[in-house]
N, C-alpha and C positions, 0 to 999 in steps of 0.2 A: 504494500500500500504506500503510495507516495505521501511523504510528510516533510515538513520543514521544522527546524528548531529555531526559535527566536533567541534574542540576546539573553532574556531572563530565564531561559531553559524551558519555556512553554512549547508544547508540540502542537502544530496545526496539521490536522489530517484533511486531505482533499479527496473528494469522491472521484472515481474513475469516470472520465467523460465518455458519453455514448458516441458511437459512430454516427456521423452526420450524413444524411442522404436527402435527395430531393424528392418531394412528393409527386406522385403521378396523378393526373386528372382522372376522375371517375369515368368508366366506360358507360355505354348505353344501359346495360343491365343494372349497374349500380345506381345510375340516375333514376331509373324506373323504380328500383327498390326504395330509394330515398323518398320518392313521391308517395308510394304506397304506404310506407311506415308513417310519413307525415300526416297523411289523410286519416289513417287509423288512430293516430295520437289525437288529432283534432276531434274526431268522433268520440273518443274516450273522454276527453276533457269536457266536451259539451254534455255528454251523458252524466258525468259526475256533477257538473254545475246544475243540470236539470234536476237531479235527485236532491241536491242541496236546497234548491229553491222549493221543490215540492215538499220537502221535510220541514221547512221552516214556516 
């Protein structure tokens, strides 16, 4: 593990840095899946809100 020692004898530990890579844009299937999951999430939130309004 990489570390440095300061003048007062204190030890500083540093985390191992992850490998950096560039992100790839989503393909058509991933974009479609994002839309489907977003629509399902919107329906779920609307349903929870409707139940909350009906219960109050």
